[in-house]
C-alpha positions in Angstrom: -32.8 31.2 -3.3 -33.3 30.5 -7.5 -36.2 28.3 -8.1 -35.8 25.1 -10.4 -38.0 22.2 -11.1 -35.0 19.9 -10.3 -34.8 21.3 -6.9 -38.6 20.4 -6.6 -38.6 17.1 -7.9 -38.7 13.9 -6.1 -36.0 11.3 -8.2 -37.0 7.4 -7.9 -34.0 5.2 -9.0 -35.0 2.2 -11.1 -32.1 -0.8 -11.3 -33.9 -2.1 -14.3 -32.6 -5.7 -14.2 -34.2 -6.4 -11.3 -37.2 -4.2 -11.0 -40.0 -5.9 -13.3 -39.6 -8.8 -15.4 -42.4 -8.9 -18.6 -41.7 -11.6 -20.6 -40.2 -14.6 -18.1 -36.5 -14.4 -18.8 -35.7 -13.8 -15.2 -34.0 -10.5 -16.4 -36.2 -7.1 -15.6 -36.6 -5.1 -18.7 -38.4 -1.8 -19.9 -41.7 -3.2 -20.7 -41.4 -4.0 -17.1 -41.1 -0.6 -16.3 -43.9 0.3 -18.3 -46.1 -2.1 -16.2 -45.3 -0.3 -13.1 -45.4 3.2 -14.1 -48.8 3.6 -12.4 -47.5 2.5 -8.8 -44.7 5.2 -9.1 -47.4 7.7 -10.0 -49.3 6.8 -7.1 -46.0 7.0 -5.0 -45.8 10.9 -6.2 -42.2 10.5 -7.7 -41.9 12.8 -10.7 -38.5 12.0 -12.0 -37.3 8.2 -12.9 -33.3 7.5 -13.1 -32.6 4.5 -14.7 -29.5 2.6 -14.3 -28.0 1.9 -17.7 -29.9 0.2 -20.4 -27.3 0.5 -23.3 -26.1 -2.7 -24.9 -23.2 -4.1 -22.8 -21.8 -7.6 -22.2 -22.8 -7.2 -18.4 -19.3 -7.7 -16.7 -20.4 -4.8 -14.4 -24.2 -4.6 -15.0 -24.5 -2.3 -17.5 -21.6 0.0 -16.4 -19.4 -1.4 -19.0 -20.8 -0.2 -22.4 -20.5 -1.4 -25.6 -22.7 0.6 -27.7 -24.2 4.0 -26.2 -27.3 4.2 -29.0 -28.4 0.7 -28.4 -30.3 -1.0 -25.5 -29.3 -4.2 -24.3 -31.0 -6.9 -25.6 -31.7 -8.7 -22.3 -34.0 -5.1 -21.6 -35.8 -4.7 -25.0 -35.4 -2.5 -27.9 -35.2 1.3 -28.6 -38.9 1.3 -29.3 -39.5 -0.1 -26.3 -37.6 2.6 -24.9 -39.3 5.4 -27.0 -42.7 3.8 -25.7 -41.7 4.0 -22.0 -40.4 7.6 -22.5 -43.8 8.5 -24.1 -45.8 6.7 -21.2 -43.7 8.8 -18.3 -44.3 12.1 -19.9 -47.7 11.7 -20.4 -47.9 11.1 -16.8 -45.9 14.1 -16.2 -42.8 12.2 -15.2 -39.3 13.1 -16.4 -36.7 10.6 -17.3 -32.9 10.5 -16.1 -30.7 8.5 -17.9 -27.2 7.1 -16.5 -24.2 8.6 -18.5 -21.2 6.0 -18.3 -18.4 7.9 -19.8 -15.4 7.5 -18.0 -15.0 4.0 -19.4 -16.5 1.7 -21.9 -16.6 -1.6 -22.3 -13.5 -3.5 -23.9 -16.2 -5.0 -26.8 -17.1 -1.3 -27.7 -15.9 -0.8 -31.3 -13.7 2.1 -30.0 -11.7 0.1 -28.1 -11.3 -3.1 -30.3 -10.0 -0.4 -33.1 -8.0 1.1 -30.1 -6.2 -2.2 -29.4 -6.1 -3.4 -33.0 -2.5 -1.4 -33.7 -0.7 1.6 -32.3 -1.2 3.8 -35.3 -5.1 3.1 -35.5 -6.6 6.6 -35.5 -8.8 5.6 -32.1 -5.5 4.3 -30.1 -5.8 7.6 -28.3 -9.4 7.0 -27.6 -8.0 5.0 -24.5 -5.1 5.4 -22.2 -2.2 3.2 -23.6 1.2 3.2 -21.5 4.4 0.9 -22.1 5.7 -1.1 -19.2 7.7 0.0 -16.6 10.8 -2.5 -16.0 8.5 -5.3 -17.2 5.7 -4.4 -14.9 2.9 -2.2 -14.7 3.3 1.5 -16.0 2.6 2.4 -12.2 1.0 1.0 -8.9 -2.3 1.9 -8.9 -5.2 -0.1 -7.6 -8.2 -0.6 -9.4 -11.5 -0.2 -7.7 -12.5 -3.5 -7.9 -9.0 -4.4 -6.5 -6.2 -5.9 -8.5 -4.0 -3.7 -10.8 -5.6 -0.8 -12.6 -3.9 -1.9 -15.5 -4.3 -4.8 -18.3 -1.1 -6.0 -20.4 -2.5 -6.1 -24.0 0.0 -8.6 -25.9 -1.3 -7.6 -29.6 0.6 -4.1 -29.1 2.9 -4.8 -25.9 1.4 -1.9 -24.1 -1.0 -1.9 -20.9 -4.4 0.0 -20.9 -5.7 1.8 -17.9 -8.9 0.4 -16.6 -9.9 1.9 -12.7 -12.9 -0.6 -12.6 -13.0 -4.1 -14.3 -10.5 -5.0 -17.0 -13.5 -5.2 -19.0 -13.8 -1.3 -18.4 -11.0 0.3 -19.8 -10.8 4.1 -19.2 -11.6 6.7 -22.1 -9.0 9.6 -22.7 -10.3 12.6 -22.2 -7.3 14.8 -23.8 -8.4 13.4 -27.3 -10.6 16.4 -28.4 -12.3 13.9 -30.9 -13.2 11.4 -28.6 -14.6 14.2 -26.6 -16.9 15.4 -29.6 -18.2 11.6 -30.2 -19.4 11.7 -26.7 -20.9 15.0 -27.1 -22.5 14.0 -30.2 -23.9 10.8 -28.3 -25.2 12.8 -25.4 -27.2 14.8 -28.1 -28.9 12.3 -29.6 -30.4 10.9 -26.3 -31.8 14.7 -25.5 -33.0 15.1 -29.0 -34.8 12.0 -28.3 -36.4 13.7 -25.3 -34.9 12.4 -22.1 -34.7 15.0 -19.5 -31.3 14.8 -17.5 -28.2 12.8 -17.1 -26.6 10.9 -14.1 -23.0 10.6 -14.8 -21.4 7.9 -13.3 -17.8 8.8 -11.5 -17.5 11.8 -13.5 -15.1 13.3 -11.4 -12.6 10.7 -12.8 -12.4 11.8 -16.4 -9.2 14.0 -15.8 -6.2 12.4 -15.3 -3.1 13.5 -13.9 -0.7 13.2 -16.9 2.0 12.1 -14.8 0.7 8.8 -13.8 2.6 9.0 -10.6 2.9 5.9 -8.3 0.3 6.1 -5.4 1.1 5.7 -1.8 0.7 2.2 -0.8 -1.6 1.9 2.8 -1.9 -0.8 5.1 0.2 -3.5 3.3 -1.6 -3.4 0.6 -0.1 -4.8 -2.5 -1.1 -1.6 -4.8 -1.0 2.3 -4.3 -4.0 4.5 -4.1 -4.1 6.5 -7.5 -7.1 8.3 -6.6 -5.1 12.0 -5.8 -4.2 11.4 -9.4 -7.8 10.8 -11.2 -10.1 12.3 -8.7 -11.3 15.9 -9.3 -8.1 16.5 -11.7 -6.4 19.7 -13.0 -8.6 19.6 -16.3 -12.3 18.2 -14.6 -14.0 21.8 -14.5 -12.6 22.7 -17.9 -14.0 19.5 -19.4 -17.3 19.6 -17.6 -18.0 23.5 -18.4 -17.3 22.4 -22.2 -20.2 19.7 -21.7 -22.4 22.1 -20.5 -21.3 24.6 -23.7 -21.5 22.3 -26.2 -24.6 20.3 -24.9 -26.3 20.7 -21.7 -27.0 24.1 -21.8 -29.2 23.9 -25.2 -31.6 21.7 -23.1 -33.8 22.2 -19.7 -32.6 19.3 -18.5 -31.4 18.1 -14.9 -27.7 16.8 -13.9 -26.1 14.9 -11.1 -22.4 14.0 -10.7 -21.5 10.8 -8.7 -18.2 12.2 -7.2 -16.7 10.2 -4.6 -13.7 12.0 -2.7 -15.4 15.4 -3.0 -15.6 18.0 -0.1 -18.1 20.8 0.0 -15.8 23.1 -1.4 -14.9 21.2 -4.1 -18.6 20.7 -4.8 -19.3 24.3 -4.7 -17.2 24.0 -7.9 -19.2 21.4 -9.5 -22.7 22.8 -8.7 -22.1 26.5 -8.2 -24.5 28.8 -9.8 -22.6 30.7 -12.2 -20.2 27.6 -13.0 -22.1 26.1 -15.5 -21.4 22.5 -14.9 -23.4 20.1 -12.6 -27.0 20.7 -10.9 -25.9 18.7 -7.6 -23.1 16.0 -7.1 -23.5 12.7 -5.3 -20.8 12.9 -2.2 -20.2 9.7 -0.4 -19.0 11.0 3.3 -22.0 9.7 4.6 -21.6 6.1 2.8 -18.0 5.9 4.6 -19.2 5.6 7.8 -17.7 2.7 9.8 -15.0 2.3 6.7 -11.6 1.3 8.1 -8.2 -0.3 6.3 -10.6 -2.3 4.2 -12.8 0.3 3.3 -16.3 -0.7 3.5 -15.8 -4.3 4.4 -14.1 -3.2 8.1 -17.6 -2.3 9.1 -16.5 -0.5 12.1 -18.6 1.1 14.5 -20.4 4.5 13.3 -21.7 7.2 15.7 -24.7 9.5 15.2 -22.8 12.7 16.0 -20.3 11.8 13.3 -23.6 11.3 10.8 -25.0 14.5 12.0 -22.0 16.2 11.5 -21.5 14.8 7.8 -24.8 15.9 6.5 -24.6 19.3 8.6 -21.4 20.2 7.0 -23.0 19.4 3.4 -26.0 21.5 4.2 -24.5 24.7 5.3 -21.4 24.2 2.8 -24.0 24.4 -0.2 -26.4 26.7 1.3 -27.1 29.4 -1.3 -24.2 28.3 -3.8 -24.6 25.0 -5.2 -27.3 21.9 -4.4 -27.2 18.7 -2.5 -28.6 15.3 -3.4 -30.1 13.3 -0.4 -30.0 9.7 -0.9 -29.4 6.6 1.7 -28.9 4.1 -0.5 -28.5 3.2 -4.3 -27.7 0.2 -6.6 -23.9 0.5 -4.9 -24.9 0.8 -1.4 -26.5 -1.9 0.9 -30.0 -1.2 2.3 -30.8 1.9 4.3 -32.9 -0.1 7.0 -30.3 -2.5 7.5 -27.6 -0.1 7.8 -28.7 2.8 9.7 -32.1 1.6 10.8 -33.0 -1.4 12.6 -34.2 -4.6 10.1 -35.8 -6.5 12.9 -38.6 -5.3 15.4 -38.4 -1.9 14.3 -38.2 -1.9 10.7 -41.2 -0.1 9.8 -40.5 2.5 12.5 -36.7 3.1 11.5 -37.9 3.0 7.9 -40.0 6.1 8.5 -37.9 7.7 10.4 -35.0 7.6 8.0 -37.1 8.8 5.1 -38.2 11.6 7.2 -34.8 12.8 8.4 -33.4 12.7 4.8 -36.6 14.0 3.0 -36.9 17.2 4.9 -33.1 18.2 4.8 -32.6 20.7 1.6 -31.8 19.2 -1.5 -33.3 17.0 -3.7 -34.4 13.4 -2.4 -33.7 9.9 -4.2 -35.3 6.9 -3.3 -34.0 3.6 -4.5 -36.3 1.2 -5.5 -37.9 -0.9 -2.8 -36.4 1.6 -0.1 -40.3 2.9 0.1 -41.3 -0.6 0.9 -38.4 -0.8 3.3 -36.8 -3.8 2.0 -33.9 -5.2 3.4 -30.3 -6.7 3.1 -30.0 -10.3 2.0 -27.8 -13.1 3.7 -27.0 -15.5 1.1 -25.4 -18.2 2.6 -22.5 -19.0 0.1 -20.1 -16.4 -1.6 -21.2 -18.7 -5.1 -24.7 -17.2 -4.7 -23.2 -13.7 -5.0 -22.8 -12.0 -8.7 -21.1 -8.4 -7.9 -18.0 -8.3 -9.4 -16.6 -6.1 -6.5 -18.0 -8.4 -4.1 -16.4 -11.6 -5.4 -13.1 -9.7 -6.1 -13.5 -8.3 -2.5 -13.9 -11.9 -1.1 -11.0 -13.3 -3.1 -8.8 -10.8 -1.5 -9.8 -10.5 2.1 -9.7 -14.7 2.6 -6.3 -15.2 0.6 -4.4 -11.7 0.7 -5.6 -10.6 4.2 -6.1 -13.5 5.9 -9.7 -13.0 6.9 -11.6 -16.1 8.0 -14.5 -17.1 5.7 -17.2 -16.7 8.5 -15.8 -12.8 9.1 -15.5 -12.1 5.4 -19.0 -13.4 4.6 -20.8 -11.5 7.2 -19.0 -8.2 6.0 -20.6 -9.4 2.7 -24.0 -9.5 4.2 -23.4 -6.1 5.9 -22.2 -4.3 2.7 -22.2 -6.4 -0.6 -23.5 -4.4 -3.5 -25.8 -7.6 -4.2 -28.1 -6.2 -0.9 -29.6 -3.7 -3.3 -29.8 -5.7 -6.5 -32.3 -8.6 -5.6 -35.2 -8.4 -7.1 -38.1 -5.5 -6.6 -40.6 -7.2 -4.1 -44.3 -7.1 -5.7 -46.3 -9.8 -3.9 -45.8 -12.9 -2.2 -46.1 -14.9 -5.2 -43.2 -17.1 -6.6 -40.1 -14.7 -7.1 -42.1 -11.9 -5.2 -44.1 -11.6 -8.3 -40.7 -9.9 -10.3 -40.4 -12.9 -12.7 -42.2 -15.9 -14.1 -39.2 -17.7 -14.6 -35.5 -18.0 -12.7 -34.5 -14.7 -11.4 -31.3 -13.7 -12.6 -30.0 -13.3 -8.7 -32.0 -15.1 -6.1 -35.0 -13.1 -4.3 -34.9 -12.4 -0.5 -36.7 -14.9 1.1 -38.5 -12.0 3.2 -40.7 -11.2 0.6 -43.3 -13.2 2.1 -43.7 -10.5 4.7 -42.5 -7.4 2.6 -43.9 -6.8 -0.5 -45.4 -3.9 -2.7 -49.0 -5.6 -2.8 -49.1 -5.4 1.3 -47.7 -2.1 1.6 -50.3 -0.4 -0.9 -53.3 -1.7 0.8 -52.0 -0.9 4.1 -52.7 3.0 4.8 -50.2 2.9 8.0 -47.2 1.4 5.6 -43.8 2.5 5.1 -45.3 3.3 1.0 -47.7 5.6 2.4 -45.7 7.5 4.8 -43.1 7.9 1.6 -46.6 9.1 -0.4 -47.1 11.4 2.3 -43.5 13.0 2.5 -43.3 13.4 -1.4 -47.2 15.0 -1.1 -45.7 17.5 1.9 -42.9 18.4 -0.4 -45.2 19.3 -3.3 -47.3 21.8 -0.6 -44.6 23.2 1.2 -42.1 25.6 -0.2 -40.0 25.7 3.0 -39.2 21.9 2.6 -37.5 22.6 -0.5 -35.9 25.6 0.1 -35.9 26.6 3.4 -32.3 27.2 5.6 -31.0 24.3 7.4 -29.6 24.7 11.2 -28.8 21.7 13.5 -30.1 21.0 16.7 -28.5 18.9 19.9 -25.0 18.4 17.5 -23.9 16.0 20.5 -26.6 13.9 21.1 -26.2 10.4 20.3 -29.4 9.5 20.1 -31.6 12.4 18.4 -31.1 13.8 15.1 -32.9 17.4 15.2 -32.8 20.2 13.2 -34.8 23.2 12.1 -35.4 24.5 8.6 -36.5 28.2 7.9 -38.0 30.1 5.1 -39.6 33.6 5.6 -41.7 33.8 9.1 -41.9 29.9 8.8 -40.1 27.3 10.5 -39.7 23.3 10.4 -39.0 21.2 13.1 -37.4 17.5 12.6 -36.6 15.3 15.7 -35.7 11.7 14.6 -34.6 9.0 17.2 -32.0 6.7 15.8 -32.1 4.3 18.7 -34.3 1.2 20.0 -34.8 3.2 23.6 -36.8 6.2 24.3 -35.1 9.6 23.7 -35.7 12.5 26.0 -34.6 15.7 24.7 -35.0 19.9 25.5 -35.7 22.8 22.9 -34.8 26.3 22.5 -37.4 28.3 24.3 -37.7 30.5 20.8 -39.2 27.3 19.2 -41.6 26.4 22.2 -42.9 30.0 21.6 -44.4 29.5 18.2 -47.6 27.7 17.0 -46.9 24.6 16.0 -48.8 22.1 13.4 -47.4 18.4 13.4 -47.3 17.6 9.9 -46.1 13.8 10.0 -44.8 11.3 12.4 -44.7 7.4 13.0 -46.2 7.2 15.9 -49.7 8.9 14.9 -49.6 11.9 12.5 -51.9 15.0 13.8 -51.8 17.1 16.8 -51.2 20.6 17.4 -48.6 21.8 19.7 -44.6 20.2 20.2 -44.7 17.4 22.3 -42.2 17.1 24.7 -42.5 13.8 25.9 -39.4 11.1 25.1 -39.2 10.0 21.6 -40.0 6.4 21.4 -37.9 4.0 19.6 -37.2 5.2 16.4 -39.6 7.7 16.4 -39.8 10.9 13.8 -41.7 13.7 14.5 -41.9 16.8 12.0 -43.7 20.1 13.2 -44.6 23.3 10.7 -44.3 26.4 13.0 -45.1 29.9 12.6 
């Protein structure tokens, strides 16, 4: 297998608005990140992914960009960014920017010009269509609910917005637009950034028929995803991005690609495809979904999680590369979702970390994950700020007829705001995040869960993550070893091996709060085993065959 620095990296995602506020305005900023670089260096991560820091009116927390080459005023200045970049590079860290090029803000100068007249040179930078018999051009539903089309009185046409109506979609069929985007990307790479996480990048090629989508489950609008996910020109566009921009720099790329299969992911990430290094897939994140998507919050089975992750492990083996993640700015906290955020919070957070970090791929840690931060249960919908959560509340209560209690329970489990509460640094006011009033409420459990406490406790989740990252740098097999699933039908234990040359890793993870007995193939038991890490005691030789304790993990190195 070809070696690469981005395969060996461990990425830490910073959501700047919620990470650290340096000036007391209640909003995290670039200088706040700068203040905490020593903390990140101590953890051992070597790539920092910044969620968007560009100028934005903030309709969708920065994913609505009004100027790609300016910094959002609340976050600081371009000089602050350059200082942060230098400080990261001095510490041997790399920085990956969030690149949002499926859409802009409606306050971007391109869109202002585009909507000014049908004859404007930039009209075709966006997707405009006349109405269809006095209604929207087609029946597509926005990801954030409602129609994906917004009527513009000035020109008597509709523009497409797959997300908020303040996030009009760019028209990638327009070559001049693509050249503007490539110029902007080059500008950032010349500044020294080390890569891009590309937001919903598989949405940029739309089927030019703009046909109606199928209507499911008595919904108001149709599913347009077959016409805008993995479109006909997507690979052409990505290869052009690589040829025009990325191939000239030693950078890391990861594409957010909802709805891809491992077979499609091979096209995005294959060795000779010249597109992306890896993608974020969402199959494991969609577990428990139903007619109302993530809000259905149905039961999930461990065998399903194992099947999905194993499919991706084997599907990209040797030709492609996996990104490994449990949570991010759009997902609930993993210890609340797949673990136990009550009695076994510490044990289950460590188990989930080991389970993920021992898979083949590049691991991503979302801020606070290394502390075992949990979901938050705000009492009122008025305390939630996420546009997706607020729009969904309206639809579930007023269109689907859900009770407010049922809807709030779903929001407590799956709202994106679960990931966006401020980072919990210490037990002082506002968890040490800000001296002002935080832009969103702090999770009230910060007195118990915070970085200062974790740092000072050698047995904490933080130090467990630090050990996992250290092991990755020490053992090549953790990065490059081949994956094989064990015990596929066991609903308690996720067990697998990794193999490289004459070495093996054995990973055992109990996802339940009861003891879990197991048996192993005899060929594994005949090997000399050293326990590398575990959450019920770290040391020892030989494979212990007694049942796994609640949420226990054990990782063995075998020769």
